[in-house]
C-alpha positions as a Markdown table, in Angstrom:
| # | Residue | x | y | z |
|---|---|---|---|---|
| 1 | Met | -10.4 | -1.9 | 28.7 |
| 2 | Asn | -10.0 | 0.0 | 32.0 |
| 3 | Thr | -8.4 | 3.4 | 31.5 |
| 4 | Asp | -8.2 | 4.4 | 35.2 |
| 5 | Arg | -4.4 | 4.2 | 35.2 |
| 6 | Ile | -4.1 | 6.5 | 32.2 |
| 7 | Lys | -6.0 | 9.2 | 34.1 |
| 8 | Tyr | -4.2 | 8.5 | 37.3 |
| 9 | Leu | -0.8 | 8.9 | 35.6 |
| 10 | Arg | -1.8 | 12.1 | 33.9 |
| 11 | Asp | -3.1 | 13.5 | 37.2 |
| 12 | Glu | 0.0 | 12.3 | 39.0 |
| 13 | Leu | 2.2 | 14.2 | 36.5 |
| 14 | Glu | -0.1 | 17.2 | 36.7 |
| 15 | Ile | -0.5 | 17.3 | 32.9 |
| 16 | Thr | -3.8 | 18.6 | 31.5 |
| 17 | Gln | -5.8 | 16.7 | 28.9 |
| 18 | Glu | -5.0 | 19.5 | 26.5 |
| 19 | Thr | -1.3 | 19.1 | 27.0 |
| 20 | Ile | -1.3 | 15.3 | 26.7 |
| 21 | Ser | -3.5 | 15.4 | 23.6 |
| 22 | Lys | -1.0 | 17.9 | 22.0 |
| 23 | Met | 1.9 | 15.5 | 22.9 |
| 24 | Leu | -0.1 | 12.6 | 21.3 |
| 25 | Gly | -1.1 | 14.6 | 18.2 |
| 26 | Cys | -4.9 | 14.2 | 18.8 |
| 27 | Thr | -7.7 | 16.4 | 19.8 |
| 28 | Arg | -8.5 | 17.0 | 23.5 |
| 29 | Ser | -12.0 | 15.7 | 23.0 |
| 30 | Ala | -10.7 | 12.4 | 21.5 |
| 31 | Tyr | -8.3 | 12.0 | 24.4 |
| 32 | Ser | -11.0 | 12.8 | 26.9 |
| 33 | Leu | -13.3 | 10.0 | 25.5 |
| 34 | Trp | -10.4 | 7.5 | 25.8 |
| 35 | Glu | -9.7 | 8.6 | 29.4 |
| 36 | Ile | -13.3 | 8.1 | 30.5 |
| 37 | Asn | -13.5 | 4.8 | 28.6 |
| 38 | Lys | -16.2 | 6.0 | 26.1 |
| 39 | Asn | -14.0 | 5.1 | 23.2 |
| 40 | Thr | -11.1 | 2.6 | 22.9 |
| 41 | Ile | -7.7 | 4.3 | 22.5 |
| 42 | Pro | -6.2 | 3.2 | 19.2 |
| 43 | Leu | -3.1 | 1.1 | 19.5 |
| 44 | Phe | -1.0 | 3.8 | 17.8 |
| 45 | Tyr | -1.9 | 6.3 | 20.5 |
| 46 | Leu | -1.7 | 3.8 | 23.3 |
| 47 | Asn | 1.9 | 3.0 | 22.2 |
| 48 | Lys | 2.7 | 6.7 | 21.9 |
| 49 | Leu | 1.3 | 7.3 | 25.3 |
| 50 | Ser | 3.4 | 4.5 | 26.8 |
| 51 | Asn | 6.5 | 6.1 | 25.2 |
| 52 | Ile | 5.6 | 9.6 | 26.4 |
| 53 | Leu | 4.9 | 8.6 | 30.0 |
| 54 | Asn | 7.8 | 6.1 | 30.0 |
| 55 | Val | 5.4 | 3.5 | 31.4 |
| 56 | Asn | 4.9 | -0.2 | 30.6 |
| 57 | Ile | 2.1 | -0.4 | 28.0 |
| 58 | Asp | 0.8 | -3.6 | 29.7 |
| 59 | Tyr | 0.4 | -1.5 | 32.9 |
| 60 | Leu | -1.7 | 1.1 | 31.1 |
| 61 | Val | -4.3 | -1.6 | 30.1 |
| 62 | Asn | -4.2 | -3.6 | 33.3 |
| 63 | Leu | -2.3 | -6.6 | 31.9 |
| 64 | Ser | 0.5 | -6.0 | 34.4 |
| 65 | Asp | 1.1 | -4.3 | 37.7 |
| 66 | Asn | 4.7 | -3.5 | 36.7 |
| 67 | Lys | 4.5 | 0.2 | 36.0 |
| 68 | Lys | 8.2 | 0.8 | 35.0 |
| 69 | Ile | 10.1 | -1.7 | 33.0 |
| 70 | Asn | 12.9 | -1.3 | 30.5 |
| 71 | Phe | 11.5 | -1.2 | 27.0 |
| 72 | Asn | 12.3 | 0.3 | 23.6 |
| 73 | Lys | 10.3 | 3.4 | 22.5 |
| 74 | Val | 9.4 | 2.2 | 19.1 |
| 75 | Glu | 6.7 | 3.1 | 16.6 |
| 76 | Ile | 4.4 | 0.3 | 15.6 |
| 77 | Asp | 5.6 | -1.8 | 12.6 |
| 78 | Arg | 2.5 | -3.7 | 11.3 |
| 79 | Lys | 4.7 | -6.3 | 9.6 |
| 80 | Val | 6.6 | -7.1 | 12.9 |
| 81 | Leu | 3.3 | -7.0 | 14.9 |
| 82 | Gly | 1.7 | -9.4 | 12.4 |
| 83 | Glu | 4.7 | -11.8 | 12.5 |
| 84 | Arg | 4.5 | -11.7 | 16.3 |
| 85 | Ile | 0.8 | -12.5 | 16.3 |
| 86 | Arg | 1.5 | -15.5 | 14.0 |
| 87 | Leu | 4.4 | -16.7 | 16.3 |
| 88 | Ala | 2.2 | -16.3 | 19.4 |
| 89 | Arg | -0.7 | -18.1 | 17.8 |
| 90 | Lys | 1.5 | -21.0 | 16.7 |
| 91 | Ser | 3.1 | -21.2 | 20.2 |
| 92 | Ile | -0.3 | -22.3 | 21.6 |
| 93 | Asn | -1.0 | -24.5 | 18.6 |
| 94 | Tyr | -3.9 | -22.4 | 17.4 |
| 95 | Thr | -4.9 | -22.2 | 13.7 |
| 96 | Gln | -6.0 | -18.9 | 12.3 |
| 97 | Glu | -9.5 | -20.3 | 12.3 |
| 98 | Lys | -9.4 | -21.2 | 16.0 |
| 99 | Leu | -8.0 | -17.8 | 17.0 |
| 100 | Ala | -10.7 | -16.2 | 14.9 |
| 101 | Asn | -13.4 | -18.1 | 16.7 |
| 102 | Lys | -12.0 | -17.1 | 20.1 |
| 103 | Leu | -12.1 | -13.5 | 19.0 |
| 104 | Asn | -15.5 | -13.8 | 17.3 |
| 105 | Thr | -14.1 | -12.8 | 13.9 |
| 106 | Thr | -13.1 | -14.4 | 10.7 |
| 107 | His | -10.1 | -16.3 | 9.5 |
| 108 | Ser | -9.5 | -13.7 | 6.8 |
| 109 | Val | -9.3 | -10.9 | 9.5 |
| 110 | Ile | -6.6 | -12.9 | 11.4 |
| 111 | Ser | -4.8 | -13.4 | 8.1 |
| 112 | Ala | -4.8 | -9.7 | 7.4 |
| 113 | Tyr | -3.4 | -8.9 | 10.9 |
| 114 | Glu | -0.7 | -11.5 | 10.5 |
| 115 | Ser | 0.3 | -10.3 | 7.1 |
| 116 | Gly | 0.5 | -6.7 | 8.4 |
| 117 | Lys | -2.2 | -5.6 | 5.8 |
| 118 | Thr | -4.5 | -4.4 | 8.6 |
| 119 | Thr | -3.8 | -2.7 | 11.9 |
| 120 | Val | -5.0 | -4.7 | 14.8 |
| 121 | Pro | -7.6 | -3.0 | 17.0 |
| 122 | Thr | -6.4 | -2.4 | 20.6 |
| 123 | Leu | -9.0 | -4.6 | 22.2 |
| 124 | Phe | -8.2 | -7.5 | 19.8 |
| 125 | Leu | -4.5 | -7.3 | 20.6 |
| 126 | Ile | -5.2 | -7.2 | 24.3 |
| 127 | Glu | -7.3 | -10.4 | 23.9 |
| 128 | Ile | -4.7 | -12.1 | 21.8 |
| 129 | Ala | -2.1 | -11.2 | 24.5 |
| 130 | Lys | -4.3 | -12.8 | 27.2 |
| 131 | Ile | -5.0 | -15.9 | 25.1 |
| 132 | Thr | -1.3 | -16.4 | 24.3 |
| 133 | Lys | 0.0 | -15.2 | 27.6 |
| 134 | Arg | 2.3 | -12.6 | 25.9 |
| 135 | Ser | 2.8 | -8.9 | 26.8 |
| 136 | Leu | 1.8 | -6.0 | 24.5 |
| 137 | Asn | 5.5 | -5.0 | 24.8 |
| 138 | Trp | 6.5 | -8.3 | 23.2 |
| 139 | Phe | 3.9 | -7.9 | 20.4 |
| 140 | Leu | 5.0 | -4.4 | 19.7 |
| 141 | Asn | 8.8 | -5.3 | 19.9 |
| 142 | Lys | 9.2 | -2.7 | 22.7 |
């Protein structure tokens, strides 16, 4: 995941890492590692960052060049996200097994995501979005 846009937006708004990390409710060091792409930003914080910056979440992770779109500032609902993963998977006629193979994981992991029992890692959701040609905004019901 390329995080150049996250740093650019923060710099453009003249917000320090300390300030943005407080807004997100995380440590400055955690935020710093996300911004320099040493660690993957968890989906919870990526969504929160999108809401704070009022920017398209797909823009933040380079899935779209549309910076500003109309979206709902929502918290992640794992059940809704899981249902949307299931709908997207079925829309391309994939079984859980086939999607699991594409993501190099197991059928049970996909089942756990779809049931909302497990939070989907950011990179998995980005890959699912690419495979199904859906936006992160759609998956998160934004």
